[in-house]
N, C-alpha and C positions, 0 to 999 in steps of 0.2 A: 746708677740708675739702678742697684740693688738696694741702697739710701731710700731711695727714692718712694720704690715699691714698697717697702717698709712701714713710710709714711703716712701711705694710702690706706693701708691695712690700719693703721691707726686713728684716723680721722672717717674709715666707715665705721672703726666701735665708736668712737666719737659720738659721732650720728647718731646709732641705735640707741646708745646708752641717755644724749638727748631727747630723745623719740618720746622712747619709757619714762623718762621722769617730768616730762612734759603730761603724759597719759598721767600718772600717779596724783601730779600737781593738782590736776583738775577732774579728779576723783567726786570730788562734791560741786559741782558745777552746772547747772540745769541744762538739758540737753547735747549737753556735748561727747562728744564723738571722740574714740582714744584711734590714733596713728600707727603705721607702719611705716618703717623704711625699708626699700627697696634696692638695691644694690646689684650691681654688673661690672664682668672683667673688663679689664683694659688690655687690651693684645696691641702690641706693638709690632705688627705682620704684615705682609701681602698673603696672597692665593698665593705664591711660585714660596714662600717662604713657610717650610714645615716641622722649623727648629726651634724655631724662637718664643723662648720666655712669655710670660706676660707681663702687661707690666703695671700688677695689681689691680683697684678696686676701685671703683667712683659711684657715688650716691643717685640712681637714676629715678626715683619720686620718692614724697613722703604721703602716703593717701592714708584716707581716713577710712573706718569701716563701721559700716552702716548696721552694725546688728542689733536688734532690740534689748535696750537696756533697763535695768531695774525702774518699777514704777513706784514712788513710794508717797503718803500723804501729805499732805502739808498744813496751814491753817490759812491760806489766801484763798478765798473761795475763787479767784481770778487764773489761779496756777493748773495751767492743762497740760497735757501729756500726750504722744503719737504713741496709740499703741500697733505697732508692724511698720508698714512702708507708709511713708508719706510726711509733708514739712507745712509746718503755719507761714501764710505769706503775708508778707509787711507790705509796705512804701511810705517813703519817705512823706515830708509835707507838703502839700498843695496838688494838684494834678499830674504837678511834670516829676516828683519823686520815683528815685527808683524802685522799681520791683524787686524786692528781696528775700529768699528761704531758712528759715531757723526749722531744729527741732527746739530749739529752746520755748515752752511756754509756759515761762514767768512771764505775767501781765500783769496792769494796776490801769488805773481811772485817772486820767489827766479832769484840766480843770474843766474841759466844755464836755466830758462822759463820754469821751470817744475810749476804747480799751486800749494801750501802745504799751512797747516794750519797756524794758530799762532807758534804748537810746531814743525813744519818742518816737519811733515808728508806730504805724497805724498798723489794727490786725484789720484783714480784709477775711469776708466773707460773701457768700452769694445772696443777692437778694429775696424774699415769700413774696407771694401773694396774702390776701385775707383769709384764703384759704389752708396756709399753710407750706404750697408747694411752691418749689424752688422757681423760679420766673428768667433767670438766665446762669449756667455753670459755665459759661467763659468767662477766663482771666479778666478779661475788660469789662466784661459784666460785675465783679467784685465791688465792694463798696466796703468804707470804712464802716465798721461796728461800732454804734452809736447808744450809749444808753438811757432809758427813757428819762425826762427829768419829772415827770408823775406816773401815779400807778390808777390804778381805776380801781373802785371799791370792793372790801372781802368779798367774796360769795362763800357762803357756807357749802358743805360738803352734803348733797342729797344722796349718791349714789354711791352705792361698795359693789364691784364687779369681783368677786375672785373664784380661782382655781386650785382646788387643793386635791392633795393625793393623802388620803384615812389611811393609817393600818389597817389592814387585814388581818393579821395573828395579834391585833390589842386585844385583850379581855373583856367579856361583858363586865359593864358596870352596874353591878342591884340596883333596883329599880329602889330601894328601901335605904340607899344613900345618899347623902344629902350633901348636894355638889358645897363645894368649897375652891376657892380659886387659889387659894393658896395650899392646898393638897392636890397632887398630881394624881393620886389613887383616887380622885374621885372623878377624871376625864380621863378621856383617851389620847386627846391633842389639842396643841393652839394654834393660832395663829393672830399677828397681832399686825394694825396697818398706823399711819398716821391722817385723822380728819381736819377738820375748819370748822370755827364756828361762824357765825354769821361775822364775829368780829376782825376773823382771820389769825384768831390763835390758835395753835395745835391741840390737839391731844388724840389721847395713844386711844385705840379701841384693838380691842382684843375676843377674839371670838373663840369658844369654847367648844370641843368637840365630844360628846361623849355617845359610845356605842351602846345600843341600847339589845342588840339582836346579831347574832351569828349565823349561815343560812342552815337551812332548816329541809326536808324533802317537799316538804307544805310550801315552805315559803325561802326559796332558793337566793336571796339577798343579805346583803348585810345592813344596818339600819344604824345610823346616829342619828341623836337629837343636840340641838345649838343652844348655845346660852350666850346674849354678849355683854361685853362692859366698855363703858366710857370713861375712862378717869376711874377705875374702882365703882362704879356706880351701874348696875344692872339695868338695861335698855326692856323693858317689855314693848312685844310692838303690838301694833294697832288693827283690830279690824278696816278694811275701806271696802264701800259700794262697789259691787261689781259694775262696772261700765264700757261703754262701747268706745272707739276710737273718738267719737263728736262729744262723750260727755252723758250720755244718755245713759240712764240707769236700766240696767237689764236683770229679767225675772227668769223664769225655769219653770213654763207649762205643764199641765197633767201631761203630756206627752214626752218631757223633758228635753224638751223644745228651748232656745232661748226667745226671747219677747222682750218688748220696750210694754209689754202690757202686761199690769198687776196680773198674779196666777188667780183664774176661775174655777172654782169647783162648787160643787153642788151648795151651797149655803146651806142646806140640810145638815150638813158634814161639817161647816168652820162655825165652830166656837170662838176662837181668839186667834190673831194674828194673820189673818184675812191680808192680802196684798203685802206682805215682808219681803223686803227684796231682799236677792240673793246676795248672801257676805263672799268675801274670797280669806282668806290669812296672807299676812304680807313674806316675806321668805324666809322666816323663820318659824312658820307653821306653828305658833302657842295659839291655845287655845282661847275662847274669850266670847262675852255673851251675844245673843242674837233675838230677835221675837220668835219663840217657839209658835208653831200651830199647831190646834187639837181637830182632832177629824174624830166622832162616834160612828158607832157601828154596832154590830152584834160580835160578842166576847168570843174569844178563841176558846175558854172552858164547854162553848157546845161541838166543839169539832176536835179537840185533842187530847190524845191518850198520855197512859204513862210510858217511858225511852223514845219518844219523837221526837223529830226536831223540825222548825222553818228556818230554812235558808235563806237568809238576803245575798247577794249577789251583784257587787259592783263593780264598777270598770272604771282603775285598775287595781281595787284594794277591797278582800273580800269581808266580810263580819259575818259569824254567826251569835243568831240567837237561843239559847236552849229554850225549847216550848215544847207543850204537849200537843198531841195531836190525835183525833180516831177516824175510823175511813165515816167520806162523807157518802149517804145512799148506798149503803151497802157494796161501795166498790173493795172490792178484795182481789189482789193488795191495795192497800191505800196509796196514793201519790203524792211526796211530801210539795207543802205551796213553796213555788219559790217571788220572791219577789226583786225586781232587777232596778238596780236605780244607777248613781252616776258619782264620782267623788266626793264619796262620804267621809268623812273625818271625824275620829271617836272623841267625845268630850262628856261633859255631864247635866248637859241640857237635854230636857224629853221635848220627843216630836211624835204624836200618834199618830200612824199612815192608813189609809186604807187601802186595800187589796184582795185581791177576787181567791179563793182556794178553791181550785174546780172553777166553781162558779158562784159559791156563795158569798157574802160581805162578811167580813170580819175585821177587826181592829187587831194592830199589832205593834205594842210599845218597842222603839227605836231610839236611842239615844245618840244625836250627832246635831252639830252646828251647821253645820254645810249642808243646804236638801234641794240635790237637784236633781228632781224625781224622777223617774219614768215607769207609766202605768200598764198593766197586763192584764 
């Protein structure tokens, strides 16, 4: 009996070593889960016997351990892995085939275009409707996945939506520093994305962010400008006409309100550019030409004195032009004139606008290429 008890221990040790050896042998097998041998005591006694020696050990079970394994890259585009709990669902040929579950994500495509495993079993998935919503989430509703034999025409990338976090501690890039995509000192950050042309060919689009301002007491905001390059070629933005959702061109009237009719101001003041449509910048905010408007009136020389300014207030941005002025009609102290506008963008194109300083018509030179104006 003692000899038999010792043999059970040897047999148990052999089983444990064999289980470990099997784990080592399958270290490269896709989806393999290691096993663990579990043992129990053998007792040769009854409840009335308290002094009987045990009869050895016996293997109770070999259990698989479903802890998360390492996920590695492969060159097969159909190789997949389950991160966390879950299984791939497979089914044998025909509707009567047996449904099985596996963690092995090594798949390929058969001659009929179905995704199968190495044993020819079909990978199952939930069907979706035209909107991409799952139509049936039951196991009975799962279908065999088949790749389409043909594909649609390629579609060029039309829009990029990007959300970025820019470094607040980046140094300001001086305005006189020439931009160089190969010199990281000339920009603050960059991000890249793959886009496609109308032939379906991938291209690399890179956006460079250039910090131009740190917060100040007058303007507590960070400011960045951008440049975009596609395959090493800089993309210059274009201006587009402002339209409503029906495609009708939008204008700004003399009260700063949107309208579909060209702006009408006293023709005596309009020399050029009457009815020029409102333009808006694209997402990159680069300046471009628009049609200037010329408005005549009394010159500021008649009203301005040394050391005074006329302030142009905009929403949300503010611009100041240093102008000289003087008291009007013996008003003391003089009150500076203020012109209210909306959405001004600084540029090199000239427009002369008419406003009232107290109650006298004057003209002031304002450089802007986007002019939704509100008159007071």
